C-alpha atoms as a printed R data frame, in Angstrom:
   type eleno elety resid chain resno       x       y       z
1  ATOM     1    CA   MET     A     1  -2.373 -15.554  -5.270
2  ATOM     2    CA   ALA     A     2  -4.533 -12.704  -6.591
3  ATOM     3    CA   ILE     A     3  -6.102 -15.084  -9.101
4  ATOM     4    CA   ARG     A     4  -6.732 -17.657  -6.356
5  ATOM     5    CA   LYS     A     5  -8.363 -14.986  -4.162
6  ATOM     6    CA   GLY     A     6 -10.455 -13.616  -7.060
7  ATOM     7    CA   CYS     A     7  -8.979 -10.131  -7.013
8  ATOM     8    CA   THR     A     8  -6.439  -7.963  -8.815
9  ATOM     9    CA   PRO     A     9  -2.812  -7.726  -7.633
10 ATOM    10    CA   SER     A    10  -3.539  -4.189  -6.392
11 ATOM    11    CA   GLN     A    11  -6.521  -5.410  -4.407
12 ATOM    12    CA   LEU     A    12  -4.386  -8.211  -2.977
13 ATOM    13    CA   ALA     A    13  -1.857  -5.630  -1.777
14 ATOM    14    CA   LEU     A    14  -4.582  -3.533  -0.124
15 ATOM    15    CA   ALA     A    15  -6.068  -6.640   1.494
16 ATOM    16    CA   TRP     A    16  -2.629  -7.543   2.878
17 ATOM    17    CA   VAL     A    17  -2.322  -4.062   4.419
18 ATOM    18    CA   HIS     A    18  -5.790  -4.470   5.983
19 ATOM    19    CA   HIS     A    19  -4.575  -7.671   7.645
20 ATOM    20    CA   GLN     A    20  -1.594  -5.996   9.338
21 ATOM    21    CA   GLY     A    21  -3.607  -5.071  12.424
22 ATOM    22    CA   ASN     A    22  -6.431  -2.868  13.658
23 ATOM    23    CA   ASP     A    23  -4.112   0.137  13.826
24 ATOM    24    CA   VAL     A    24  -3.228   0.032  10.107
25 ATOM    25    CA   CYS     A    25  -5.521   1.293   7.366
26 ATOM    26    CA   PRO     A    26  -4.550   1.980   3.749
27 ATOM    27    CA   ILE     A    27  -5.979   5.191   2.348
28 ATOM    28    CA   PRO     A    28  -5.847   4.941  -1.440
29 ATOM    29    CA   GLY     A    29  -6.849   8.180  -3.113
30 ATOM    30    CA   THR     A    30  -9.092   8.398  -6.138
31 ATOM    31    CA   THR     A    31 -11.489  10.735  -7.882
32 ATOM    32    CA   LYS     A    32 -13.368   8.050  -9.821
33 ATOM    33    CA   ILE     A    33 -16.192   5.839  -8.513
34 ATOM    34    CA   GLU     A    34 -14.863   2.867 -10.504
35 ATOM    35    CA   ASN     A    35 -11.513   3.117  -8.720
36 ATOM    36    CA   PHE     A    36 -13.253   3.617  -5.375
37 ATOM    37    CA   ASN     A    37 -15.200   0.396  -5.924
38 ATOM    38    CA   ASP     A    38 -11.946  -1.397  -6.801
39 ATOM    39    CA   ASN     A    39 -10.348  -0.015  -3.621
40 ATOM    40    CA   ILE     A    40 -13.085  -1.290  -1.289
41 ATOM    41    CA   GLY     A    41 -13.128  -4.765  -2.854
42 ATOM    42    CA   PRO     A    42 -10.190  -5.939  -0.731
43 ATOM    43    CA   LEU     A    43 -12.275  -5.541   2.429
44 ATOM    44    CA   SER     A    44 -13.888  -8.892   1.567
45 ATOM    45    CA   VAL     A    45 -10.576 -10.717   0.938
46 ATOM    46    CA   LYS     A    46  -9.658 -12.986   3.852
47 ATOM    47    CA   PHE     A    47  -6.334 -14.759   4.392
48 ATOM    48    CA   THR     A    48  -5.408 -17.903   6.260
49 ATOM    49    CA   PRO     A    49  -2.267 -17.774   8.422
50 ATOM    50    CA   GLU     A    50  -0.530 -19.887   5.760
51 ATOM    51    CA   GLU     A    51  -1.483 -17.413   3.024
52 ATOM    52    CA   LEU     A    52  -0.095 -14.521   5.062
53 ATOM    53    CA   VAL     A    53   3.216 -16.387   5.404
54 ATOM    54    CA   GLU     A    54   3.203 -16.963   1.648
55 ATOM    55    CA   LEU     A    55   2.541 -13.271   0.989
56 ATOM    56    CA   GLU     A    56   5.343 -12.251   3.329
57 ATOM    57    CA   SER     A    57   7.722 -14.509   1.405
58 ATOM    58    CA   PHE     A    58   7.046 -12.597  -1.818
59 ATOM    59    CA   ALA     A    59   8.861  -9.545  -0.470
60 ATOM    60    CA   SER     A    60  11.279 -11.124   1.955
61 ATOM    61    CA   GLU     A    61  14.761  -9.734   2.339
62 ATOM    62    CA   GLY     A    62  16.874 -10.584  -0.667
63 ATOM    63    CA   VAL     A    63  13.913 -11.069  -3.008
64 ATOM    64    CA   VAL     A    64  13.149  -7.397  -3.699
65 ATOM    65    CA   LYS     A    65  16.064  -5.507  -5.186
66 ATOM    66    CA   GLY     A    66  16.718  -1.962  -6.332
67 ATOM    67    CA   ASP     A    67  15.649   1.496  -5.328
68 ATOM    68    CA   ARG     A    68  12.018   2.418  -4.928
69 ATOM    69    CA   CYS     A    69  12.425   5.361  -7.312
70 ATOM    70    CA   SER     A    70  14.979   5.963 -10.010
71 ATOM    71    CA   ASN     A    71  17.455   8.735  -9.314
72 ATOM    72    CA   ASP     A    72  15.954  11.077 -11.924
73 ATOM    73    CA   ILE     A    73  12.524  11.252 -10.242
74 ATOM    74    CA   THR     A    74  11.857  14.062  -7.766
75 ATOM    75    CA   THR     A    75  10.378  12.781  -4.515
76 ATOM    76    CA   TRP     A    76   9.481  14.133  -1.082
77 ATOM    77    CA   LYS     A    77  13.136  13.574  -0.177
78 ATOM    78    CA   ASP     A    78  14.012  16.529  -2.407
79 ATOM    79    CA   SER     A    79  11.471  18.923  -0.890
80 ATOM    80    CA   GLU     A    80  12.277  21.874   1.330
81 ATOM    81    CA   THR     A    81   9.433  22.015   3.821
82 ATOM    82    CA   PRO     A    82   9.597  25.046   6.113
83 ATOM    83    CA   PRO     A    83   9.993  24.265   9.816
84 ATOM    84    CA   LEU     A    84   6.795  23.918  11.830
85 ATOM    85    CA   SER     A    85   7.833  26.904  13.955
86 ATOM    86    CA   SER     A    86   7.438  29.142  10.899
87 ATOM    87    CA   TRP     A    87   3.763  28.223  10.396
88 ATOM    88    CA   LYS     A    88   1.128  30.758  11.442
89 ATOM    89    CA   ALA     A    89  -2.162  29.790  13.026
90 ATOM    90    CA   ALA     A    90  -5.169  30.399  10.833
């Protein structure tokens, strides 16, 4: 579908997020102008209702398998954030 829409797979994913509603906005981080330009490209990608159904089918239940991260990668789940009550006002 990315080829059909004239974008990269990453841009297709960002465009899909943009189409999830007015209260959803992806915030990809970057420090390079080239990547910034790639990240704003999806704003011009439009989907038909049929294309949105097709996109949803790509990741439907039973299609995607496995963990998001392998067990040997440290993630936020392993962090020990202090409780909010321990924070001091600046």
